[in-house]
C-alpha positions in Angstrom: 170.7 27.7 -9.1 174.0 26.2 -9.5 177.1 27.8 -8.1 180.6 27.7 -9.6 183.8 28.1 -7.7 187.6 28.0 -8.3 188.3 24.7 -6.5 189.4 26.3 -3.3 187.9 25.4 0.1 187.4 28.9 0.8 185.5 29.1 -2.6 183.1 26.3 -1.5 182.3 27.9 1.7 181.4 31.0 0.2 179.2 29.1 -2.1 177.6 27.7 0.7 177.3 31.2 2.0 175.4 31.9 -1.1 173.2 29.2 -0.9 171.7 30.2 2.5 172.2 34.0 2.1 171.1 34.7 -1.7 169.4 31.7 -3.6 169.1 28.0 -2.4 171.7 26.0 -4.3 170.9 23.2 -6.8 174.4 22.4 -7.0 177.9 23.1 -6.4 180.6 22.7 -8.7 184.2 23.8 -9.8 183.9 26.1 -12.5 186.9 24.5 -14.9 184.8 21.0 -14.9 181.5 22.6 -15.3 179.5 21.2 -18.1 177.4 24.1 -19.4 174.1 24.0 -21.1 171.7 26.7 -22.6 169.1 25.8 -20.0 171.6 25.9 -16.9 170.7 28.6 -14.1 174.2 29.4 -12.6 176.4 31.8 -11.3 180.2 32.1 -10.7 181.1 32.8 -7.3 184.1 35.1 -6.4 185.7 33.4 -3.3 185.5 35.7 -0.3 187.5 34.7 2.7 185.2 36.6 5.0 181.7 35.0 3.7 183.6 31.6 4.1 184.7 32.6 7.5 181.0 32.7 8.6 180.1 29.6 7.5 183.0 27.9 9.2 182.4 29.6 12.4 178.6 28.6 11.6 179.6 25.0 11.3 181.8 24.8 14.3 179.1 26.5 16.4 176.2 24.9 15.2 177.3 21.4 14.3 180.6 20.7 15.9 184.5 20.9 15.3 184.6 17.2 14.3 182.0 17.9 11.8 184.3 20.8 10.3 187.4 18.0 10.3 185.3 15.5 8.4 184.0 18.2 5.9 187.6 19.5 5.0 188.9 16.0 4.6 186.0 14.9 2.5 186.6 18.1 0.2 190.3 16.8 -0.3 188.5 13.7 -1.9 188.7 12.7 -5.4 184.8 11.7 -5.4 182.8 13.1 -8.1 180.2 15.7 -7.0 181.8 15.8 -3.6 180.5 19.3 -3.1 176.9 18.6 -3.0 177.4 15.3 -0.9 178.9 18.3 1.6 176.4 20.5 1.2 173.8 17.7 2.1 175.8 17.3 5.2 176.0 20.7 6.2 172.5 21.4 5.9 171.6 18.2 7.7 173.9 19.1 10.5 172.6 22.6 10.7 168.9 21.0 11.6 170.1 18.3 13.6 173.3 19.6 15.6 176.1 17.8 16.9 174.3 14.5 16.8 174.7 14.4 13.0 178.3 13.3 12.9 177.2 10.2 14.5 174.3 9.3 12.4 176.5 7.1 9.9 173.7 5.3 8.2 171.9 8.5 7.2 172.0 9.4 3.4 173.1 12.7 4.4 176.1 11.7 6.2 177.3 8.6 5.1 178.7 9.6 1.7 181.0 12.2 3.6 181.7 10.0 6.3 183.0 7.3 3.4 184.7 10.1 1.9 186.5 11.2 4.9 187.5 7.7 5.9 189.1 7.2 2.4 191.2 10.5 2.5 192.3 9.8 6.0 193.7 6.3 5.4 195.4 7.3 2.1 197.0 10.0 4.0 198.2 7.8 6.8 199.3 5.5 4.0 201.7 7.7 2.3 203.1 9.1 5.6 204.6 5.7 5.8 205.1 4.9 2.0 206.4 8.3 0.6 210.2 8.0 -0.2 212.6 11.1 -0.8 215.6 11.3 -3.0 218.6 13.9 -2.0 219.3 15.8 -5.2 221.9 18.4 -4.3 220.9 18.9 -0.8 217.1 19.2 -1.6 215.0 16.5 -0.8 212.3 15.3 -3.5 209.2 13.1 -3.6 207.1 12.5 -6.3 204.0 10.4 -6.0 200.4 10.2 -7.4 197.7 9.8 -4.9 194.1 9.3 -5.4 193.0 12.3 -3.2 194.3 15.6 -2.7 196.2 15.0 0.2 199.5 17.0 -0.5 198.4 19.5 2.0 197.9 17.1 4.9 201.4 15.1 4.4 203.4 18.5 3.5 202.5 19.4 7.6 203.7 16.2 8.7 207.0 16.3 6.9 207.3 19.8 7.6 207.7 18.8 11.6 209.6 15.7 10.6 211.9 17.4 8.6 212.1 21.0 10.0 215.6 21.6 9.0 215.8 20.2 5.5 214.6 21.6 2.3 212.2 19.4 0.4 209.7 19.3 -2.5 206.6 16.8 -2.6 205.4 16.5 -6.3 201.9 15.2 -7.1 202.3 14.4 -10.7 198.5 13.6 -10.9 197.4 17.0 -10.0 200.7 19.1 -11.3 201.0 20.6 -8.1 204.1 20.4 -5.6 204.6 21.8 -2.3 207.9 23.6 -1.3 209.4 23.4 2.0 212.3 25.5 3.7 212.9 27.4 6.7 209.4 26.7 8.5 207.3 27.8 5.4 206.0 25.8 2.8 203.4 26.4 0.1 201.7 24.6 -2.8 202.5 26.0 -6.2 201.6 24.9 -10.0 204.0 22.2 -11.2 202.3 21.6 -14.6 205.2 22.7 -16.6 207.1 19.8 -15.0 207.8 16.8 -17.3 210.2 14.2 -15.9 211.7 11.3 -17.6 214.6 10.6 -16.0 217.0 11.5 -13.0 218.8 14.3 -15.1 215.6 16.0 -15.8 214.6 15.4 -12.1 217.5 17.5 -11.2 217.0 20.3 -13.6 213.2 20.4 -12.6 214.0 20.5 -9.1 216.4 23.4 -9.3 214.1 25.3 -11.4 211.4 24.9 -8.6 213.9 25.9 -6.1 215.2 29.0 -7.8 211.7 30.1 -9.1 210.1 30.0 -5.8 212.3 30.3 -2.8 214.5 33.2 -4.6 211.2 35.2 -3.8 210.4 33.7 -0.5 213.7 34.6 0.7 213.2 38.1 0.8 212.9 39.0 4.5 209.5 41.4 3.7 207.9 38.7 2.0 208.0 36.2 5.0 204.6 35.5 6.4 203.7 32.1 7.2 200.2 32.5 7.3 200.2 33.3 3.5 202.3 30.1 2.8 199.2 27.7 3.6 197.1 28.7 0.6 195.4 25.4 0.2 194.5 25.3 4.1 194.1 28.4 5.4 195.3 28.9 8.8 191.6 29.0 10.6 191.0 25.5 8.9 194.1 24.2 10.4 193.3 24.5 14.2 190.7 21.9 14.2 192.5 19.4 11.9 193.6 16.9 14.4 196.5 15.6 12.1 198.0 19.0 12.3 197.8 19.2 16.1 199.3 15.8 16.9 202.3 15.2 14.3 204.0 11.9 14.7 207.8 12.8 15.1 
């Protein structure tokens, strides 16, 4: 059975739950990129944070917190079929326990370790390379990372520029993180078309008005809800989130 999900980390872990509790997965794939055929046996899985939480807790308990850290970073990789490499790693870890993460050369561990390393290196690289422009009081940076690291670096800059307002725009994935007043969120930026500085200015203000006019409503302030791409429970064991470089 192939399980298809929405591209979120919660969605992926929900599929892992189905693999153990419903029917073993032959593969896990993002629904939007799945190549259908008449012979495929697949199921579209709706993301369930309760089920994903069960898997998260099981990984921590049966393997280790380090394993969850590695898994999350590997999930942010641009590697093709990353979900299936991670699924193999989880299955292997459940059998071997905490020693699994140190078995670097094993076929079930090596691909995930390599993805983790690439994501981690790119994250740290952009912490030093990313450059912001001040557009009428809003800091704006655009970049094109190989891996989906926007959530990782946004947390760093939210701590470094905690009293500023900023936007980090991943042009490749057409997403942007927006930060102000201690809260940030990753939003769809597919409608942005940048050609010159003037259009940059217009775009930045469009983003700002469309998002922060609603965020500013006191009743809607809820920092946990701002971390849609990195649910709060996943953050506690991600080392970089707890040891920010000032």
